[in-house]
C-alpha positions, -999 to 999 in steps of 0.1 A, spaced: -103 -340 -365 -132 -370 -366 -109 -398 -360 -116 -398 -319 -158 -405 -333 -143 -434 -346 -167 -461 -329 -147 -488 -306 -158 -526 -286 -154 -521 -250 -145 -551 -233 -182 -562 -233 -180 -563 -274 -205 -531 -272 -204 -497 -286 -220 -460 -275 -241 -448 -299 -253 -407 -291 -290 -406 -299 -299 -369 -293 -280 -341 -278 -294 -305 -265 -274 -280 -245 -253 -245 -246 -221 -260 -260 -213 -299 -263 -198 -292 -227 -225 -282 -213 -257 -300 -220 -276 -334 -218 -272 -363 -245 -296 -392 -250 -271 -419 -255 -272 -461 -259 -250 -485 -253 -255 -519 -279 -242 -549 -296 -231 -539 -330 -245 -568 -345 -281 -562 -332 -279 -526 -331 -298 -505 -308 -332 -519 -306 -357 -516 -275 -351 -548 -249 -312 -551 -267 -300 -517 -255 -289 -499 -225 -303 -459 -225 -288 -439 -204 -294 -394 -199 -259 -378 -196 -252 -349 -183 -219 -326 -196 -208 -302 -172 -180 -277 -180 -146 -283 -158 -116 -272 -173 -98 -295 -156 -113 -324 -165 -108 -347 -197 -117 -328 -229 -127 -301 -207 -159 -319 -192 -173 -342 -168 -201 -366 -171 -230 -376 -151 -250 -410 -157 -282 -394 -143 -306 -419 -157 -310 -449 -171 -304 -485 -177 -322 -515 -198 -359 -491 -203 -352 -481 -241 -356 -443 -235 -364 -416 -268 -369 -376 -271 -348 -349 -255 -357 -317 -251 -339 -291 -228 -365 -262 -208 -350 -229 -201 -341 -237 -169 -319 -266 -176 -337 -298 -172 -339 -326 -198 -372 -342 -207 -370 -375 -224 -397 -399 -234 -402 -438 -219 -421 -467 -235 -433 -472 -199 -456 -441 -206 -436 -415 -188 -421 -385 -194 -393 -380 -171 -371 -349 -160 -340 -356 -145 -334 -314 -132 -304 -296 -127 -301 -308 -94 -296 -341 -83 -337 -355 -83 -352 -369 -117 -398 -357 -115 -419 -380 -136 -448 -371 -157 -471 -404 -160 -491 -405 -194 -516 -432 -205 -492 -443 -241 -459 -454 -246 -439 -422 -251 -409 -417 -284 -410 -382 -284 -408 -346 -264 -409 -312 -274 -415 -281 -260 -408 -237 -265 -414 -229 -230 -421 -251 -196 -461 -243 -203 -463 -258 -241 -446 -294 -242 -455 -322 -262 -450 -356 -259 -463 -382 -286 -466 -418 -288 -466 -441 -318 -493 -465 -307 -521 -446 -321 -504 -414 -330 -513 -398 -297 -501 -364 -290 -500 -347 -252 -502 -311 -244 -485 -297 -214 -493 -263 -198 -469 -259 -168 -496 -285 -144 -517 -308 -165 -512 -330 -194 -543 -335 -219 -542 -346 -249 -548 -327 -280 -554 -332 -319 -525 -341 -341 -545 -352 -378 -506 -374 -383 -479 -396 -369 -449 -371 -352 -417 -376 -354 -402 -346 -346 -411 -309 -337 -397 -277 -334 -401 -241 -325 -391 -210 -310 -430 -192 -302 -463 -210 -299 -470 -194 -332 -443 -212 -348 -443 -244 -342 -442 -273 -361 -448 -310 -365 -433 -333 -389 -432 -373 -394 -443 -400 -415 -459 -403 -448 -451 -368 -454 -467 -351 -426 -462 -317 -422 -482 -294 -395 -487 -266 -380 -499 -257 -343 -525 -228 -344 -523 -226 -302 -553 -259 -298 -547 -284 -327 -521 -291 -351 -534 -282 -387 -516 -299 -419 -497 -272 -436 -488 -298 -468 -469 -330 -475 -436 -347 -487 -458 -373 -505 -452 -404 -491 -414 -398 -479 -407 -395 -444 -402 -364 -432 -366 -366 -411 -359 -331 -397 -374 -294 -386 -360 -267 -380 -372 -228 -370 -353 -196 -374 -356 -172 -352 -373 -149 -376 -401 -177 -377 -387 -197 -408 -388 -227 -408 -372 -259 -435 -385 -295 -429 -364 -323 -445 -370 -361 -457 -356 -393 -461 -358 -391 -497 -340 -367 -500 -357 -332 -501 -356 -299 -485 -389 -275 -483 -392 -244 -470 -421 -241 -444 -448 -220 -432 -486 -219 -418 -494 -213 -456 -483 -243 -470 -445 -255 -484 -425 -250 -509 -397 -275 -527 -364 -255 -517 -337 -285 -534 -335 -320 -535 -305 -344 -529 -302 -379 -542 -298 -401 -507 -315 -398 -475 -312 -359 -449 -316 -373 -414 -318 -335 -396 -316 -300 -402 -309 -270 -379 -308 -232 -391 -273 -220 -383 -265 -185 -387 -299 -177 -405 -296 -203 -432 -301 -243 -431 -281 -267 -428 -282 -298 -431 -275 -338 -417 -263 -360 -449 -250 -389 -429 -215 -403 -444 -215 -373 -469 -214 -349 -436 -229 -313 -438 -252 -305 -467 -262 -268 -476 -287 -252 -500 -272 -233 -532 -283 -199 -543 -303 -199 -574 -301 -237 -572 -316 -273 -566 -287 -287 -551 -272 -297 -521 -236 -302 -519 -212 -311 -495 -203 -282 -471 -174 -297 -447 -151 -321 -452 -170 -359 -451 -175 -373 -416 -213 -390 -397 -232 -365 -394 -266 -380 -381 -284 -353 -359 -282 -315 -346 -281 -301 -309 -313 -286 -301 -317 -255 -292 -290 -243 -316 -274 -219 -298 -264 -185 -319 -225 -188 -319 -218 -222 -330 -238 -258 -343 -237 -288 -326 -237 -322 -346 -245 -360 -331 -218 -378 -347 -233 -417 -339 -204 -423 -312 -196 -386 -304 -203 -350 -305 -189 -325 -327 -190 -288 -323 -183 -260 -347 -189 -216 -349 -178 -215 -385 -185 -246 -407 -141 -254 -409 -132 -260 -373 -145 -284 -355 -143 -295 -317 -150 -332 -309 -164 -351 -282 -159 -388 -288 -182 -412 -265 -149 -418 -241 -167 -409 -207 -193 -436 -214 -168 -463 -214 -153 -447 -186 -186 -451 -166 -199 -486 -185 -168 -505 -197 -167 -526 -164 -203 -532 -160 -218 -564 -182 -245 -551 -201 -283 -552 -185 -304 -561 -216 -286 -596 -208 
């Protein structure tokens, strides 16, 4: 079933990769994608970045149509979708780009290159940079810098009271309404994922293979894996982990083990926000979707090839 996600070169020997997805389903949402030389990878100045809007269209290929809404040779990173369906993306040009559901694009200028964006409402949006580990908050009208005692990599939350940031050097923090407060750490490991359940339970994962339960009061080791964990989501009330080539992993009752819970396939990240009735998995060269962790629908990079195959790479 996952053979459709096998990566293939186009006429210019480039490949396409999916970095992030946000939406109600894989047929109705936004994807951050890149086109790059597989021998070089998707490094800045060596790739194209595209924000892609997927729109349901039953008569279209794979039940959807694609709109390349924003992109080019500028390296885009981070993706968040607000309640109105608009996408928010970071740019190294010091801009948060907001392609709207309509045809226009809104731009928010900030005094630092932006690598990530996340929010829980349009009145509580965060954007962060790597140089100087700077974090900015948007309150619906203005951006202001806020205190953050670490370098964020990802954020997740379901409300202003249940919002967490994680990142490099074991950084895990909780938003207390005015600043991010450290609540524990994962040693020197990079904290690769954070997910918050509707009941405000939170889970964090590391590239060293740990799964932590997280709350404003601290962290507790829940399980351990002998390889890196790339991301975490909450589905059907329980954490599900992206285990790379191993597929999806899940904790077991009364055990520290994290065995695979699906057949092996490349699971790199999860779509955000997680719909209540399905799980969206970013698989490198496409996305997969499941409602039961048994059967999966897949959406490969076919649309990107259609849109870019006849065009020479913009970074060359």
